[in-house]
C-alpha positions, 0 to 999 in steps of 0.5 A: 462175899462177907466172911464169918469173921468177928463183927466190927464196929465199922460194919455196924455203922456202914449198915446203919448208914445204908439202912437210913439211906434206903429209908429216906429214899423210900425203899423201906415201906414195911420194916422187919422186926429187927429194925422196927425201932429204927424205922419208927423213929424215922417215920416220926420225922416232922414236916416243917411248915409255916402257919399264918393264922389271922395274920400271925405267922409261926413255924411248926414241925408236925407229923400230920399228913394233910392240911386238915390233920394239921389244923385238927392238931392245933385245935382249929375247927374250920367253920363254913365261912372260914378261909383255909389255903391250901384245901383241907385234903392237901398233903403236907410238904416241907416249907409249905405255908398254911393260911387260916382266917376265922370268919367274923361277923360284920355289918355293911351299911350303904345308902340303901341297904344294911347287910349283916354277914360272917366273912373271912375276907382279909380286908375291907376292900376284898369284902366289898368286892366279894359282895359286888359293891363297886366303888367310885373314886369319890366314894368314902369308905370307913374303915378304909378299904386297906384296913382289916375287917372290923370284927363285930363292927360296921363298914360304912359306904357313902356314895359321893357325887362331885362336879364343878361348874363355872358361873358368871355372877353379877356384883351388885353396885353399892349405894353411897349417900352423900350429904349436900348442905346446899340442897333443900332438906329432905330432898335427894338427887342421884349423882351416879346411877351406878353399874353392877360388876361381873365375877367369874366363879368356879363352884364345886358341888358335892352330894352324899348318898343322894341327899342335899347338894353342898356348893363351895366356891373354889375360885373367884375372879372379878372381871369387871368392877362395880361402880357405886350408885351415889345419892346426894341428900339435902340436910339442914334441919334437925328433922332431916338429920334425924331421918338420915341418922337412922340409916347409920353412919356406916351407910355414908361415904364418911369414915369415923376416926374416933368416937366420944361420949358427950353431953349435948345441949342446943343453942340458936344464933338469937340466944341471949348474949350471942352475937350470931358469929362464932369463934371461927368466924362462921355464922351460928346455926345448924351444923356449927357446934361449940366445943372445948378446943382441948378435947376437939380442935376447932375445924374438926368435922363431926357426925352426931347421930340425931343431929347430923354432920357438923363443924367444930366452929365455936367455943363457950365458957360453959363448954368444958371437957366432954360437953358440946353445944349444938347450933340450930336455926330455930328455937323450936328445933333447939327445944326439941333436941333439949339436953341428952347424951350423944356419941360424937364421931370425929371424921377423917 
């Protein structure tokens, strides 16, 4: 039993501690006037919560009683499409996390429709799932499904179909033209009929949004090599060479080692001062040309468009530098050729 002795400081501290303990334990709900000041300060003790707003997390001390009360103290007006967790009427408690995302306008574009809406989805994938838009593994989404929803932006969904197919394809046989000086000019003969080859090809197909199909060869293996078709053609006179030259040297079995731009003239074996036998000992005529040996060595195999294949087999006093004299079998052909600039191909 407490006596009427003097009130000591230790007594005051003991009573204060006991009173505070009762208050925190919830025993005091209606404080007496004597303790109104003390209890008022205890009632303002804040809940400490985490607030996740648009992905930014901050810590707050608040005396709000519910989630809705707290958002109002933060000046947040919750819209119909906004996301709040927990619910607005949930009482606050210490260490609670409140998540809030304001809805933003966005447009979804697919192959067949365009959707404009407001959403508080955390990312593109969640929004598409909410809208019932299912994605195949090959479909393309921009921005990516893990990206945040672009406010006032556009999300594009491209339906992509892919498949592969193995195909057996023929390899066409090339045709090689060979000149045969022993054949009658203008005639031809098939030496080898040729045979196409075979190739196994893996083709990848891609179709976007039901549009055109793009095919790409991803693998190709030759299982049988083609054999070329070889055609021998008789050449001898100027007209035959002219027809053959129109096809281009790239269609023959010969390969040019180099090309020279020269001035060409024409001669026949019966020209004045001509013996009919060239410096190389060959009879003069079509296919034997006179050159400057310092530019083109004797014996070099040549090809001259408009004339044909030839051998550098003769020389001449006036044939110096980039000059060439072409042999012909008839004066008519020599006069027809005349004098002109030509490209002379040295053959390997």
